[in-house]
TORKOL-4160 file (C-alpha; in steps of 0.2 Angstrom, whole numbers, padded with zeros to 4 digits, m for minus):
216
<pt num="1" X="0782" Y="0115" Z="0371"/>
<pt num="2" X="0770" Y="0123" Z="0382"/>
<pt num="3" X="0771" Y="0131" Z="0399"/>
<pt num="4" X="0760" Y="0123" Z="0412"/>
<pt num="5" X="0755" Y="0126" Z="0430"/>
<pt num="6" X="0754" Y="0111" Z="0441"/>
<pt num="7" X="0744" Y="0109" Z="0457"/>
<pt num="8" X="0755" Y="0100" Z="0469"/>
<pt num="9" X="0752" Y="0097" Z="0488"/>
<pt num="10" X="0746" Y="0115" Z="0491"/>
<pt num="11" X="0756" Y="0125" Z="0479"/>
<pt num="12" X="0757" Y="0127" Z="0460"/>
<pt num="13" X="0774" Y="0122" Z="0451"/>
<pt num="14" X="0780" Y="0129" Z="0435"/>
<pt num="15" X="0784" Y="0117" Z="0421"/>
<pt num="16" X="0787" Y="0115" Z="0402"/>
<pt num="17" X="0778" Y="0101" Z="0393"/>
<pt num="18" X="0786" Y="0095" Z="0377"/>
<pt num="19" X="0778" Y="0081" Z="0367"/>
<pt num="20" X="0786" Y="0075" Z="0351"/>
<pt num="21" X="0775" Y="0068" Z="0338"/>
<pt num="22" X="0769" Y="0050" Z="0342"/>
<pt num="23" X="0778" Y="0050" Z="0359"/>
<pt num="24" X="0773" Y="0035" Z="0370"/>
<pt num="25" X="0785" Y="0038" Z="0384"/>
<pt num="26" X="0785" Y="0054" Z="0396"/>
<pt num="27" X="0800" Y="0058" Z="0407"/>
<pt num="28" X="0798" Y="0070" Z="0422"/>
<pt num="29" X="0813" Y="0080" Z="0422"/>
<pt num="30" X="0814" Y="0086" Z="0441"/>
<pt num="31" X="0823" Y="0102" Z="0446"/>
<pt num="32" X="0825" Y="0108" Z="0463"/>
<pt num="33" X="0835" Y="0123" Z="0457"/>
<pt num="34" X="0854" Y="0127" Z="0459"/>
<pt num="35" X="0868" Y="0122" Z="0448"/>
<pt num="36" X="0861" Y="0106" Z="0440"/>
<pt num="37" X="0848" Y="0116" Z="0429"/>
<pt num="38" X="0859" Y="0115" Z="0413"/>
<pt num="39" X="0861" Y="0096" Z="0415"/>
<pt num="40" X="0843" Y="0094" Z="0417"/>
<pt num="41" X="0840" Y="0104" Z="0401"/>
<pt num="42" X="0853" Y="0094" Z="0392"/>
<pt num="43" X="0845" Y="0077" Z="0396"/>
<pt num="44" X="0828" Y="0084" Z="0391"/>
<pt num="45" X="0835" Y="0089" Z="0374"/>
<pt num="46" X="0842" Y="0072" Z="0371"/>
<pt num="47" X="0826" Y="0064" Z="0376"/>
<pt num="48" X="0817" Y="0074" Z="0363"/>
<pt num="49" X="0828" Y="0068" Z="0349"/>
<pt num="50" X="0823" Y="0050" Z="0354"/>
<pt num="51" X="0805" Y="0055" Z="0352"/>
<pt num="52" X="0802" Y="0055" Z="0371"/>
<pt num="53" X="0790" Y="0068" Z="0379"/>
<pt num="54" X="0796" Y="0078" Z="0394"/>
<pt num="55" X="0788" Y="0087" Z="0408"/>
<pt num="56" X="0802" Y="0098" Z="0415"/>
<pt num="57" X="0797" Y="0107" Z="0431"/>
<pt num="58" X="0804" Y="0116" Z="0447"/>
<pt num="59" X="0800" Y="0107" Z="0463"/>
<pt num="60" X="0801" Y="0124" Z="0472"/>
<pt num="61" X="0790" Y="0139" Z="0469"/>
<pt num="62" X="0799" Y="0156" Z="0464"/>
<pt num="63" X="0798" Y="0161" Z="0482"/>
<pt num="64" X="0805" Y="0145" Z="0489"/>
<pt num="65" X="0819" Y="0146" Z="0477"/>
<pt num="66" X="0824" Y="0163" Z="0484"/>
<pt num="67" X="0824" Y="0156" Z="0501"/>
<pt num="68" X="0834" Y="0141" Z="0495"/>
<pt num="69" X="0847" Y="0153" Z="0488"/>
<pt num="70" X="0850" Y="0160" Z="0505"/>
<pt num="71" X="0847" Y="0145" Z="0517"/>
<pt num="72" X="0852" Y="0130" Z="0507"/>
<pt num="73" X="0839" Y="0120" Z="0517"/>
<pt num="74" X="0824" Y="0116" Z="0506"/>
<pt num="75" X="0834" Y="0105" Z="0495"/>
<pt num="76" X="0835" Y="0093" Z="0510"/>
<pt num="77" X="0816" Y="0093" Z="0514"/>
<pt num="78" X="0814" Y="0076" Z="0505"/>
<pt num="79" X="0797" Y="0072" Z="0512"/>
<pt num="80" X="0790" Y="0088" Z="0505"/>
<pt num="81" X="0799" Y="0086" Z="0489"/>
<pt num="82" X="0793" Y="0068" Z="0487"/>
<pt num="83" X="0775" Y="0073" Z="0490"/>
<pt num="84" X="0776" Y="0086" Z="0476"/>
<pt num="85" X="0784" Y="0073" Z="0464"/>
<pt num="86" X="0769" Y="0061" Z="0468"/>
<pt num="87" X="0757" Y="0075" Z="0465"/>
<pt num="88" X="0764" Y="0079" Z="0448"/>
<pt num="89" X="0764" Y="0061" Z="0443"/>
<pt num="90" X="0746" Y="0060" Z="0448"/>
<pt num="91" X="0742" Y="0076" Z="0438"/>
<pt num="92" X="0750" Y="0068" Z="0423"/>
<pt num="93" X="0736" Y="0055" Z="0423"/>
<pt num="94" X="0723" Y="0069" Z="0420"/>
<pt num="95" X="0731" Y="0074" Z="0404"/>
<pt num="96" X="0723" Y="0066" Z="0388"/>
<pt num="97" X="0739" Y="0070" Z="0378"/>
<pt num="98" X="0751" Y="0060" Z="0389"/>
<pt num="99" X="0741" Y="0052" Z="0402"/>
<pt num="100" X="0744" Y="0034" Z="0395"/>
<pt num="101" X="0762" Y="0036" Z="0391"/>
<pt num="102" X="0775" Y="0026" Z="0400"/>
<pt num="103" X="0783" Y="0036" Z="0414"/>
<pt num="104" X="0801" Y="0039" Z="0419"/>
<pt num="105" X="0810" Y="0051" Z="0431"/>
<pt num="106" X="0826" Y="0061" Z="0429"/>
<pt num="107" X="0833" Y="0070" Z="0443"/>
<pt num="108" X="0850" Y="0077" Z="0450"/>
<pt num="109" X="0857" Y="0080" Z="0467"/>
<pt num="110" X="0844" Y="0079" Z="0482"/>
<pt num="111" X="0829" Y="0079" Z="0470"/>
<pt num="112" X="0835" Y="0062" Z="0465"/>
<pt num="113" X="0830" Y="0056" Z="0483"/>
<pt num="114" X="0813" Y="0063" Z="0481"/>
<pt num="115" X="0811" Y="0054" Z="0464"/>
<pt num="116" X="0816" Y="0038" Z="0471"/>
<pt num="117" X="0804" Y="0039" Z="0485"/>
<pt num="118" X="0790" Y="0044" Z="0473"/>
<pt num="119" X="0795" Y="0029" Z="0462"/>
<pt num="120" X="0793" Y="0018" Z="0477"/>
<pt num="121" X="0775" Y="0026" Z="0480"/>
<pt num="122" X="0771" Y="0022" Z="0461"/>
<pt num="123" X="0780" Y="0005" Z="0459"/>
<pt num="124" X="0769" Y="0000" Z="0444"/>
<pt num="125" X="0768" Y="0017" Z="0436"/>
<pt num="126" X="0786" Y="0023" Z="0435"/>
<pt num="127" X="0796" Y="0011" Z="0423"/>
<pt num="128" X="0814" Y="0019" Z="0423"/>
<pt num="129" X="0824" Y="0032" Z="0433"/>
<pt num="130" X="0840" Y="0041" Z="0431"/>
<pt num="131" X="0849" Y="0050" Z="0445"/>
<pt num="132" X="0864" Y="0062" Z="0441"/>
<pt num="133" X="0875" Y="0065" Z="0455"/>
<pt num="134" X="0861" Y="0061" Z="0466"/>
<pt num="135" X="0858" Y="0057" Z="0485"/>
<pt num="136" X="0849" Y="0040" Z="0485"/>
<pt num="137" X="0855" Y="0038" Z="0503"/>
<pt num="138" X="0842" Y="0052" Z="0508"/>
<pt num="139" X="0829" Y="0040" Z="0503"/>
<pt num="140" X="0837" Y="0023" Z="0508"/>
<pt num="141" X="0821" Y="0017" Z="0517"/>
<pt num="142" X="0812" Y="0018" Z="0501"/>
<pt num="143" X="0825" Y="0010" Z="0489"/>
<pt num="144" X="0819" Y="m0009" Z="0492"/>
<pt num="145" X="0802" Y="m0004" Z="0486"/>
<pt num="146" X="0808" Y="0004" Z="0470"/>
<pt num="147" X="0803" Y="m0006" Z="0454"/>
<pt num="148" X="0809" Y="0007" Z="0441"/>
<pt num="149" X="0825" Y="0002" Z="0432"/>
<pt num="150" X="0837" Y="0014" Z="0441"/>
<pt num="151" X="0853" Y="0021" Z="0435"/>
<pt num="152" X="0865" Y="0031" Z="0446"/>
<pt num="153" X="0878" Y="0042" Z="0438"/>
<pt num="154" X="0891" Y="0050" Z="0448"/>
<pt num="155" X="0908" Y="0059" Z="0446"/>
<pt num="156" X="0923" Y="0049" Z="0451"/>
<pt num="157" X="0933" Y="0062" Z="0460"/>
<pt num="158" X="0918" Y="0067" Z="0472"/>
<pt num="159" X="0923" Y="0053" Z="0484"/>
<pt num="160" X="0910" Y="0057" Z="0497"/>
<pt num="161" X="0896" Y="0056" Z="0484"/>
<pt num="162" X="0903" Y="0040" Z="0477"/>
<pt num="163" X="0903" Y="0033" Z="0494"/>
<pt num="164" X="0885" Y="0038" Z="0498"/>
<pt num="165" X="0879" Y="0030" Z="0481"/>
<pt num="166" X="0889" Y="0014" Z="0484"/>
<pt num="167" X="0881" Y="0013" Z="0501"/>
<pt num="168" X="0864" Y="0015" Z="0494"/>
<pt num="169" X="0866" Y="0004" Z="0479"/>
<pt num="170" X="0863" Y="m0013" Z="0487"/>
<pt num="171" X="0846" Y="m0007" Z="0494"/>
<pt num="172" X="0839" Y="m0006" Z="0477"/>
<pt num="173" X="0831" Y="m0023" Z="0472"/>
<pt num="174" X="0826" Y="m0018" Z="0454"/>
<pt num="175" X="0836" Y="m0018" Z="0438"/>
<pt num="176" X="0850" Y="m0006" Z="0442"/>
<pt num="177" X="0867" Y="0001" Z="0436"/>
<pt num="178" X="0880" Y="0012" Z="0445"/>
<pt num="179" X="0890" Y="0022" Z="0433"/>
<pt num="180" X="0905" Y="0031" Z="0439"/>
<pt num="181" X="0912" Y="0044" Z="0426"/>
<pt num="182" X="0931" Y="0044" Z="0428"/>
<pt num="183" X="0942" Y="0059" Z="0429"/>
<pt num="184" X="0929" Y="0072" Z="0435"/>
<pt num="185" X="0924" Y="0079" Z="0452"/>
<pt num="186" X="0908" Y="0088" Z="0450"/>
<pt num="187" X="0897" Y="0101" Z="0441"/>
<pt num="188" X="0912" Y="0113" Z="0439"/>
<pt num="189" X="0923" Y="0102" Z="0430"/>
<pt num="190" X="0916" Y="0109" Z="0414"/>
<pt num="191" X="0901" Y="0104" Z="0402"/>
<pt num="192" X="0909" Y="0089" Z="0393"/>
<pt num="193" X="0906" Y="0076" Z="0407"/>
<pt num="194" X="0888" Y="0083" Z="0409"/>
<pt num="195" X="0885" Y="0080" Z="0391"/>
<pt num="196" X="0891" Y="0062" Z="0393"/>
<pt num="197" X="0881" Y="0060" Z="0409"/>
<pt num="198" X="0865" Y="0066" Z="0400"/>
<pt num="199" X="0868" Y="0054" Z="0386"/>
<pt num="200" X="0870" Y="0040" Z="0398"/>
<pt num="201" X="0854" Y="0045" Z="0407"/>
<pt num="202" X="0844" Y="0048" Z="0391"/>
<pt num="203" X="0849" Y="0031" Z="0384"/>
<pt num="204" X="0844" Y="0022" Z="0400"/>
<pt num="205" X="0827" Y="0030" Z="0400"/>
<pt num="206" X="0825" Y="0026" Z="0382"/>
<pt num="207" X="0829" Y="0008" Z="0385"/>
<pt num="208" X="0819" Y="0005" Z="0400"/>
<pt num="209" X="0804" Y="0016" Z="0399"/>
<pt num="210" X="0798" Y="0011" Z="0382"/>
<pt num="211" X="0782" Y="0001" Z="0381"/>
<pt num="212" X="0783" Y="m0017" Z="0378"/>
<pt num="213" X="0776" Y="m0021" Z="0360"/>
<pt num="214" X="0759" Y="m0031" Z="0361"/>
<pt num="215" X="0760" Y="m0049" Z="0356"/>
<pt num="216" X="0754" Y="m0053" Z="0339"/>
């Protein structure tokens, strides 16, 4: 693992790049701050055990994170966040160590909307995407253009979130799955369901982002 500074649409974002030996897949673990950070770390750790490289990074600068804690507004600046995900994806191409890896995205909450919009911008580059308690409705105009195999994981008892995901789901025209985890209502129901959610997301990314073996 090494810390990196990523130029992205006029700012520099902090990240951690972890590359297991012989990795052929890289997943961008996209964090917009807040209460989902532990879930992001859990998914990244599971991906490492599968031999998948990760770039975990904050979509917001430290100064913006402080503003977000007070205003709760930047998380909904989807256009700005999307531009940053696209910039990070483009930056990956410049890295000799992982530039040719197959790409996947993992994101939670409103960061998932930015990930979906960015995946629509890179339809041939991003192979798989996993959204945890995400807001795909905030990127609904981009969903028909997404080609990445997409998993939406949501807690059953958060009915407004379930409704928003069910409303957005038909707009996806790619390989897709909607997974509702029974008996839980959100981040504060404890860590057990987050572990299960992270397992589902990691398995999906491992299945759908792996390179297709060359014909022999």
